[in-house]
N, C-alpha and C positions, 0 to 999 in steps of 0.2 A: 645644368640649371640648378638654381638654389630652390629652397622649399617654396618660395613664392614665385617660381618660374622665371627668375631673372637670369640672364646669361652670366656665366662665370668668366671673369676676366682672365686672360692668359698671363701666366707668369706672375701672378699676384697671390699674396698670402690671404688677403681678405677677399670675400666675395659679396660682402654686404656693406651698407652704409647705416650704421646704427644711429638712432636719434641723438643728436647733440643735446646733452643735458642742460645747456645754457640757452638753447634756442627753443622758442615756444611753438614754432611751426615746422612742419616736416613734409617733404614732398615724396610721393611714391610714383615710379613710372608705371604707366598703364599700357601694357603691350598687347591688350586683347585684340586691337584692330590690326596688328602686324604679326600675328601669330604664325602666318604662313610665309612671311617674307624672310626667308633664310638668309639672304644676303645682308639685310638690315640687322637681323639678330646677330649675325656673325660679326658685323662691324662694332656692335656693342661690347664684344669680348676684347676688343683692342682698347686698352686704357693707357695711352702714352704718358710718360712722365713729364710734368710741367715744372720748369724752374722759375721761381718768382723772386723778385728782389726783396731782401729784408734789410731795412734801413735802421736797424737797432743802433743805439748810441753807445752801447757797452757790449763787450764780448765775454766778460767774466761773470759767471753766476755764483751766487752764494747759497749754501744750504746749511740747515742746522739739524739734519737727520742723524740720529744716533746709530743708524744702521750702516752708515758708510763712514770711512775714516778720513775723508777729505772735506774741507769747507768750500773750496773754490773749484770751478770747472769751466771749461771752454767748449762751446758747441758751435762750429761754423755753419751748421745746417739745422733747419727745423723740419721735422718729418724725416722719413727714411725709406729709400727705395728698396732696401733689403726685403721688406715686406714680411718680416717674421710674424707668424700668426699670434704668437704669445707676447709680443713686445709690450712691456709695461709703460712705454712712453706714448703709446697711441693716444691716450686721453689728452695729451698736451695740445694736440691740434684743435681740440674743441675750444680752447681759449681764443683761437683765431676765427671762430665761427664756422669751422669745417668739421668733418666727421672723423671718427677714430678708425674707420675702416679703409675704404679705397682712397679717400682723400689723403690720409696720413702717408701712404706710400706712393701717391702719384702727384701730389702737390708739394714740392720741396722748396722751402724758402732758403735762399742763399745769402749769407752775410758777406758781401763782397769786400767790405772794409775790415774784415776780421783781423788780418795781420797788423794793420795800422792801429786799430783799437786795442789790440793786445800790447803792442809796443807802448802806447800811451798809458795803459794801465800799469805796466811795470815801471814806467818812468816817474810815476807819482812819488813824491817825497814820503807820503804816508805808507807806501807799500813796504811791509816787512816780509821778505821772501819766505814762502812756505810752499808746500806741495800743491800743484794744480793738476787736476785730472782733465784729460782730453777725452770727451765722450761721456760726460756724466749723464746725458740724456740720450741723444741719438748718435749713431756711429760716425765718427769723423772721417772714416775711410770708406764711406758708402760710395756708390757709383759716381755721384756728382764730383767727388774729389779728383777723379781721373782727369776731368776737364778743368775744374776751377782751381785746383791746387792751393786751396786756402789753408788746409791743415799743414801742408809743407811750408807755406809762408809763415804760419805761426811757429812752426818748429825752427825756422831760421831766426825768428825773433828770440825764441827761448835759448837757442844756441849762443847767439851773440851776447845775451844777458846772463847766460849760464843759470837760467831759471829752472829749478827741478820740476819735472813733469812726469806724469804717468799716463800712458796711452792705453785705452781699452778698445778692442776691435775684434771683429770676426772676419775681416777682409784681408786677403793676402796682399792687397795693394800697399800695405804698410812696408813691404819689402822694398818698394821703390825708394823709400827714404832712409834706407840703412846708412847711407853716407852721412846724413845729419845725426841720426840716432847714435851711431858708433862714436862720433866726435863728442856728443853729449855724455856718453857713458864714461869717457875718460875723466870727467869731473864728477862722476857718480850723480848725474843730474837727470837720469831717465830710467824708467822701467816700463815694460810692456806686458799687458794682460791679453792673451788670446782666448776668446770664448769658443768652446767646442761643446756642442749640445749632444751630438750623436756621431758615430762612425759610419752609420748607414747612409750612403750617398743618396739613395732613393728617398729615404725619409727626410733628409736634409733638404733635398730639392723641393719637396712638397711643403715643408714647414718653414724653410728659410729660403724662398725661391730665388732671390737675386744677390746672394752673398757667395763667398768662396766655398768650395767643396771641403769636406773634412780632410781629404788628402792634401789639399792646398794649404790648409791651416797648419797641419803637422809639418809640412815642408817649410812654412814660414817660421815656425818655432825653431826649426833647425837652422835656418839661415840667420835669424836674429841672434841665436845663441853663439853660432860660429863667429859672428861679428863682435862678440863681447857684450851684447846687450842682455841684461837679465830679464827672464820671461817667467811669468806666472800663467798657468793654465786655469781658466775659469770654466768649470763644468756647470754651465748655467744657461737656461734653467734646467734642472732635472725635472722631467715630467713623470710623476708617479704613474706606474702602469704602462708607460710607453718607452721611456729611456733610462729609468733607474737601474735596470738590469745591465746596462752598458758601463756603469761606473768603473768596475775593475779594469775592463779593456781600455777605456779612455785614459785612465791614469797610467796604465802601462805604456800606452802609445805616446802620451805627451812626455813621459819620463825618458823614453827611448829617443825622442826628438830633441831632448835637451832642456826641457822646462825645469826650473829650480824649485818651484813651489806650486801649490794648487789650492783652489778654493771652490766652493759650490754655493748655489742658491736653489731652493725648491720653488717650483712654479707658483705664482700667485696671479690672480685674475681681477685686478681692480677695475672698477667702473666699466667702461665700454670695451675693455679688453675681453671681458667675459663673453659677450655674444659673438665677437669676432672669432675667438678661439673655439668656442663650442660649435659654431657653424663649420669651421674648418675641420674639426674632429669628426663631425657627422658626415661631412662630404668626402674626406680622404681616409678616415680610419673607422668606418662604421662598425666593424666587428669588435673594436676595442673601446668604443665610445663609453659604454656603460661602465666598464672597468676603470678607465682612466678618470672619468668624472667622480666615481666613487672613491678612488684613491686620493684624488685631490682634496675632496671634502674631508677625508679622514685625517689629512694633515692640517686642516683649517677649522677644526671643531664643527664640522658639518656644513661649513660655508665654502665658497670658492675663493674667498680672499679674507685675509686677516690684516687689517690696517695698523694694528698696534706696533709701536716701535719695540725692538728687542727680539720678537719671535717671527716677524713676517717673512724674513729671508730664509729661515730654516724650517718653519712649521712646527707643529706639535703632534703628539700622539705616537702610537706604535709604529706606523709606517715611516713617519719622519725620523723616529729614533733608529729604525733599521737602516735608512738611507745614511744617516749620520755615522753610525757604527761601521757600515761598509766603506764609506768614504775614508774615514780615519784609518781603518785597517790597511787599505790598499795605498793610501797616501804615505803611510809610514813604511810600508813594504818597499815602495819605489823611491823613497827619499824625498818626498814632496811635502812633508809635514812641518817644514820650517818656513818662516817668513823671509822675504827678501830683505837685504840690508836697507835701512832707511836712507833716503836720498839726502844729499848734502846741499846746504844753502851757503856754505862758506866761500864759494867762488863767485857768488852773484855780483854782477856789475850792472848798475842801473843804466838803462839805455837813454839815449837822447830822445826826447819826444818828437813826434812826427813834424811838429811845427819848426823844429830846428833850433828852438830857443835854448841857449846854453845857460848853465847855472852861474850865478855870481860867485858862489863860494863852494 
């Protein structure tokens, strides 16, 4: 049970439904009359994933953040069933009138036309090819991808066009598409970033309940590398007081698996990620809650989030500096302190639009 005596959903990172900051009304379940109905209360713990149609007219998003190196990204799904308690993307569900807690990980919007939309985007005469990130917001290899294969469809479009892309994921399902990724790598048109937060399988199962185990992610790095696909390991997010001590071991493990470079991000808790993560921390790591919250604040000038561009990914202060120094030391030790080779656009071939309309010239 949560603090307000609500049943905790099985296999979910969030146990609450924080107030949507764009909605003026909020409902609270009243379970006083069913307090002895164990069967009913148990049924509330089952929160099945719902897949909803997303009829977006475009699949490529643009951002102007100075904290990321890409301008364009593709996200075939909105919401993410991985259920990571710390996920910075949770507040995006609030734009849909839903909540950043359980709704984010149980109501997944599926962009069924994603490959066709991507093809038409690349077919535009105005498109001058440059890097496009897959999973700029939610993971393109989350559980929905096993059924819908929209990411694979978009990869097929990218391969045909030889459009350079970078894939960011924490799911071993990406290994299913090694056949496409390996062919793209021949044109230096693909790189992959695998996110590893912890090597502790029990902690991962609690913090990231529906994604791949740490062992499976390391295996995936090895499989991708052996296929000639360049891999970066993302130690992200580092949770001060909880996972920061694992940085040396994580870097050694990913280097052994074959990763060519590594990067990191320090946890930040924007908007309604904050109550979701703090509730998770209280529920699953009660003995560490005070320390973790204190350490997070020490990297954010006393707050739990710092929205300013430039410092929000790494944090500030003594703890943030210690994390940075430790990461740099062990990244250098394991040969992970160099960036991957920039992807190439020289082989790009503009695809035919889905309409089949050919060009006159």
